[in-house]
C-alpha positions in Angstrom: -19.7 18.9 4.4 -22.2 18.7 2.7 -23.2 15.8 3.0 -23.0 16.3 7.6 -25.2 19.7 6.7 -28.0 17.9 4.8 -28.2 15.3 7.5 -27.4 12.5 6.0 -24.6 10.0 6.9 -23.4 12.2 9.6 -19.5 10.7 11.5 -20.0 7.8 8.5 -18.0 9.0 5.7 -14.6 7.0 6.0 -13.1 8.4 2.6 -13.4 10.0 -0.9 -11.9 8.2 -3.8 -8.8 10.8 -5.0 -9.1 12.5 -7.5 -7.3 11.5 -10.8 -8.3 13.4 -13.1 -9.9 9.7 -15.3 -11.9 7.9 -15.3 -14.4 6.9 -11.4 -13.4 4.0 -12.0 -9.7 5.0 -12.2 -10.4 7.2 -8.9 -12.3 4.3 -7.2 -9.9 1.5 -7.5 -7.4 3.8 -6.7 -9.3 3.9 -3.2 -10.1 0.3 -2.8 -6.3 0.1 -3.0 -5.6 2.2 -0.7 -9.2 0.8 2.0 -7.9 1.2 6.1 -10.2 -2.6 6.2 -10.9 -5.7 3.9 -13.4 -4.2 1.2 -15.7 -7.1 1.5 -18.7 -6.3 -1.5 -19.6 -2.9 -2.8 -21.4 -0.9 -4.7 -21.5 1.5 -6.7 -24.5 4.8 -7.2 -23.6 7.2 -10.0 -25.3 9.2 -13.0 -22.5 8.2 -14.9 -21.5 5.5 -16.6 -17.6 5.7 -16.3 -16.8 2.9 -14.0 -13.8 1.4 -16.0 -13.6 -2.8 -14.1 -15.8 -1.9 -11.5 -18.9 -1.4 -14.0 -20.2 -4.4 -13.0 -21.5 -2.8 -9.5 -23.1 -0.4 -10.6 -26.7 1.3 -10.2 -27.1 4.0 -12.2 -28.6 7.0 -11.5 -30.4 9.2 -13.1 -29.6 13.3 -12.0 -33.0 14.5 -12.8 -34.3 11.9 -10.4 -31.9 11.0 -8.0 -31.7 7.6 -6.0 -34.5 5.8 -6.1 -35.9 2.0 -4.6 -35.9 0.9 -7.9 -32.0 1.3 -7.7 -32.5 1.2 -3.5 -33.1 -2.4 -4.9 -30.6 -3.2 -7.5 -27.8 -1.7 -5.6 -28.3 -4.8 -2.6 -28.5 -7.1 -5.7 -24.9 -5.8 -5.9 -23.8 -5.5 -2.3 -24.9 -9.7 -2.3 -22.5 -10.5 -4.7 -18.6 -10.9 -3.2 -15.7 -8.7 -4.3 -12.5 -9.4 -4.3 -10.1 -8.4 -7.1 -9.2 -9.3 -9.8 -5.6 -10.7 -10.2 -4.5 -8.7 -13.5 
């Protein structure tokens, strides 16, 4: 609702991570496990670093400055890297 009100991605939100009360990376992993389609690549844009096994896919922003051009460029680089679920 907040995104739609702001005019960002209206109708394009396909899901959200569950709140499990643990590291965000574990919550993201739970969403990835249940994703309704195969995930070829993804990037995490966040101002927190608690991404567990997905820290290599994190582009860390800041709460005070939000998303900047340097973050967008870094996000594109992460998205160019294929992702496959680790067997461990």
